[in-house]
Structure formats: C-alpha cells, structure tokens
Legacy VTK file of the C-alpha trace (Angstrom):
# vtk DataFile Version 3.0
C-alpha trace
ASCII
DATASET POLYDATA
POINTS 205 float
16.134 -13.684 -0.914
13.663 -12.866 1.845
10.163 -14.300 1.778
7.057 -13.606 3.820
3.868 -15.576 4.452
0.794 -13.453 3.748
-1.492 -13.278 6.778
-4.644 -11.345 7.516
-5.474 -10.205 3.998
-6.575 -11.752 0.713
-5.739 -8.726 -1.421
-2.290 -7.426 -2.288
-1.341 -4.149 -3.913
1.618 -4.070 -6.279
2.776 -0.626 -7.314
5.501 1.237 -9.130
6.267 4.930 -9.199
8.679 7.373 -10.751
8.975 11.118 -11.252
8.380 12.848 -14.549
11.415 14.432 -16.136
11.213 18.230 -15.951
11.114 19.734 -19.429
10.352 23.123 -20.956
7.059 24.050 -22.646
8.261 23.201 -26.154
9.222 19.706 -25.080
5.945 19.291 -23.177
4.042 19.973 -26.407
6.182 17.413 -28.233
5.569 14.842 -25.495
1.806 15.480 -25.625
1.812 14.891 -29.388
3.818 11.692 -28.923
1.279 10.443 -26.380
-1.619 11.179 -28.726
0.174 9.209 -31.428
0.688 6.332 -28.939
4.436 6.682 -29.151
7.045 7.282 -26.521
9.590 10.070 -26.582
13.264 10.205 -25.710
12.302 13.079 -23.377
10.076 10.899 -21.180
10.343 7.596 -19.390
7.316 5.342 -19.815
7.611 2.754 -17.067
5.219 -0.167 -17.068
4.200 -2.716 -14.456
3.510 -6.288 -15.574
3.135 -9.838 -14.269
3.564 -13.387 -15.505
0.955 -15.748 -14.046
1.802 -19.457 -13.904
-0.810 -22.135 -13.180
-0.729 -25.316 -11.119
-2.631 -27.352 -13.699
0.048 -26.978 -16.372
-2.006 -24.646 -18.566
-0.251 -21.897 -20.491
1.111 -19.013 -18.425
-0.397 -15.559 -18.883
1.062 -12.108 -19.330
-0.794 -9.283 -17.574
0.296 -5.865 -18.860
-1.134 -2.640 -20.318
-2.465 -4.495 -23.369
-4.083 -7.314 -21.365
-5.062 -6.071 -17.922
-6.831 -9.138 -16.471
-5.740 -12.716 -15.874
-8.237 -15.447 -16.770
-9.394 -15.877 -13.172
-9.353 -12.116 -12.483
-6.884 -12.861 -9.691
-4.390 -10.403 -11.207
-5.717 -7.031 -12.381
-3.722 -4.059 -13.692
-5.559 -0.857 -12.773
-4.305 1.343 -15.602
-1.415 2.603 -17.708
0.444 5.799 -16.794
2.901 7.156 -19.365
4.216 10.189 -17.509
5.033 9.509 -13.849
3.306 12.754 -12.886
1.101 11.302 -10.133
1.957 11.494 -6.449
3.020 8.147 -5.007
2.065 5.060 -7.000
1.820 5.702 -10.750
0.809 2.196 -11.869
-1.012 -0.261 -9.636
-1.883 -3.942 -9.807
-4.246 -5.842 -7.506
-3.679 -9.475 -6.572
-6.849 -11.228 -5.344
-5.586 -14.297 -3.512
-9.084 -15.716 -2.982
-9.534 -15.949 -6.771
-6.193 -17.646 -7.390
-6.973 -21.272 -6.548
-5.228 -22.462 -9.720
-2.380 -19.925 -9.592
1.061 -21.335 -8.787
3.344 -18.331 -9.140
3.122 -14.661 -10.111
6.336 -12.985 -11.305
6.315 -9.184 -10.972
8.447 -6.774 -12.950
8.732 -3.233 -14.271
10.343 -2.013 -17.466
10.868 1.116 -19.574
8.761 0.807 -22.698
10.941 1.464 -25.777
13.885 2.115 -23.479
16.341 0.453 -25.844
15.036 2.484 -28.780
15.661 5.734 -26.907
18.923 4.539 -25.300
17.428 4.861 -21.831
18.136 2.898 -18.662
16.592 2.562 -15.213
19.425 4.437 -13.494
18.451 7.610 -15.384
14.878 7.670 -14.070
14.182 9.808 -11.012
12.805 8.275 -7.808
11.847 4.861 -9.162
10.301 2.464 -6.671
8.465 -0.852 -6.671
6.470 -2.336 -3.806
4.259 -5.224 -2.757
1.969 -4.677 0.226
-1.282 -5.844 1.808
-4.267 -3.873 0.564
-6.018 -3.438 3.914
-3.305 -3.701 6.571
-0.800 -1.661 4.508
1.955 -4.068 5.600
4.805 -3.682 3.088
6.483 -6.954 2.112
8.782 -5.667 -0.610
9.990 -2.179 -1.460
12.847 -1.411 -3.830
14.123 2.096 -4.560
17.794 2.705 -3.754
18.941 -0.143 -6.000
18.087 1.828 -9.144
20.815 4.352 -8.346
23.228 2.153 -6.402
23.483 -0.881 -8.667
25.692 -0.837 -11.756
23.237 -3.141 -13.580
20.623 -0.364 -13.520
22.848 1.644 -15.874
22.637 -0.994 -18.582
19.118 -2.418 -18.344
15.467 -1.461 -18.792
13.715 -4.222 -16.855
13.762 -5.122 -13.171
12.142 -8.214 -11.646
11.390 -7.289 -8.042
9.217 -10.037 -6.605
7.095 -13.126 -6.921
4.018 -14.439 -5.176
3.950 -18.193 -4.592
0.913 -20.363 -3.884
1.464 -23.616 -2.011
-1.674 -25.297 -0.719
-3.480 -22.810 1.512
-0.398 -20.642 1.910
0.614 -17.578 -0.086
4.188 -16.340 0.114
5.710 -13.079 -1.126
9.344 -13.509 -2.140
11.824 -10.764 -2.909
13.683 -10.936 -6.203
16.365 -8.704 -7.639
17.118 -9.267 -11.302
17.887 -6.760 -14.043
17.166 -7.682 -17.665
17.912 -5.827 -20.922
14.407 -6.060 -22.387
12.037 -3.134 -23.008
8.922 -5.066 -24.081
6.759 -7.187 -21.795
6.438 -9.832 -24.509
10.220 -10.316 -24.576
10.358 -10.662 -20.797
7.506 -13.173 -20.940
9.380 -15.165 -23.584
12.531 -15.136 -21.459
10.756 -16.535 -18.406
8.602 -19.077 -20.207
11.312 -20.337 -22.562
12.612 -23.810 -21.864
16.084 -22.273 -22.041
15.480 -20.233 -18.880
17.136 -21.617 -15.746
16.024 -19.986 -12.453
18.779 -18.369 -10.415
19.851 -19.957 -7.142
18.471 -17.631 -4.483
20.904 -19.011 -1.931
LINES 1 206
205 0 1 2 3 4 5 6 7 8 9 10 11 12 13 14 15 16 17 18 19 20 21 22 23 24 25 26 27 28 29 30 31 32 33 34 35 36 37 38 39 40 41 42 43 44 45 46 47 48 49 50 51 52 53 54 55 56 57 58 59 60 61 62 63 64 65 66 67 68 69 70 71 72 73 74 75 76 77 78 79 80 81 82 83 84 85 86 87 88 89 90 91 92 93 94 95 96 97 98 99 100 101 102 103 104 105 106 107 108 109 110 111 112 113 114 115 116 117 118 119 120 121 122 123 124 125 126 127 128 129 130 131 132 133 134 135 136 137 138 139 140 141 142 143 144 145 146 147 148 149 150 151 152 153 154 155 156 157 158 159 160 161 162 163 164 165 166 167 168 169 170 171 172 173 174 175 176 177 178 179 180 181 182 183 184 185 186 187 188 189 190 191 192 193 194 195 196 197 198 199 200 201 202 203 204
C-alpha cells in the first residue's frame, strides 16, 4: 500500500460522499418519518464515517463516530452526521489536528452503511461513493477511493470499507492507503474487530 509523509500542514480533512437514491414522493415521506424516528429505511443508504484512535502510551483506544464525535485530545473531530447523501461533494467530514495528537499512535479510518445488514444492502449498490484524505489548507489529496466500490466483487457482499490510516512516528505523520472490506454495519463491531486480540493485521506487501 502507498504511504505519504504529511508536509506543510497540521490539519487533515477526511471525507466521504455518496448520492441519495432517487425515490418518489410517497417514499420521500416514509424516509422523512424514518429519520424523525431515528431509524434507517431500506429505501436509503445511511453511510457513516468513523475512526479508531490508538495511543502510544498503551491507554485504551477510542472510537470516534456519530455518537462520540471527539477524541480525548480533540485531535480527531467528526463534524456531523448526514443520513441522506443529498449534499454536493463531501457528505460527512472529519478533521485530524496533528498538532494535538502528541500521544496518538495510529488512526484507522473507515466508512460503513448503518443497518446495511438489516436492510440487505451493500456498498456496491450505493451511487457515487467516495472516500478521501487530504490536507486542509493545501488541498493535496493523499488518498481517494471511488471506483473500487463498483469494480471490486467484495463491495457486493460487505457494508464496511477501511480506506486509510494515519501513523505517528516521532515528529513524522504518515498517511497510508488501506483497502479492506468488512461485513459489519455498526461502528462498535468494527471497533471490536480491530481492537480484539484475535485480529492479525494484513501484510501490506
């Protein structure tokens, strides 16, 4: 997997986007009711952006997601939760503040369809999905994934995609590409998978 040393910026933007599924008025009303009731619908795809933050001092890792938007050091901040994909460009955004992450060792970044298994959904069905990692000020893009969601067979059977990690080694920050599909549709399950002692990292070579 490719990796890139971050230079010239201490803030990174992580974003995901997708397009809302076109539905008729009757279905739009149903979707609106579902959103009010804090439930997802089989007629929509609720993609979420999340991160696992690991620390150099051996303290417990953290999960940053729609239910817990800030890491302890405020180095990882989720800017909001979009349930529709109706925005132009980035629908959900996360900020990584490298100058606040002295104790951060690694940040694992992923997206997933909330309740995707319940509604028998998969990432390949979602229109125009993308994930990116870029510098906030220079706009330099380190990672961008989009075509894989239509081209890869694994996208037809999974709801989660791990697309990158940010590594901290001394004074250096490195963005590394990842490409891993997982069957989970809850951030807590993905967190458990990565923090379980049964997890063995893949060989990137």
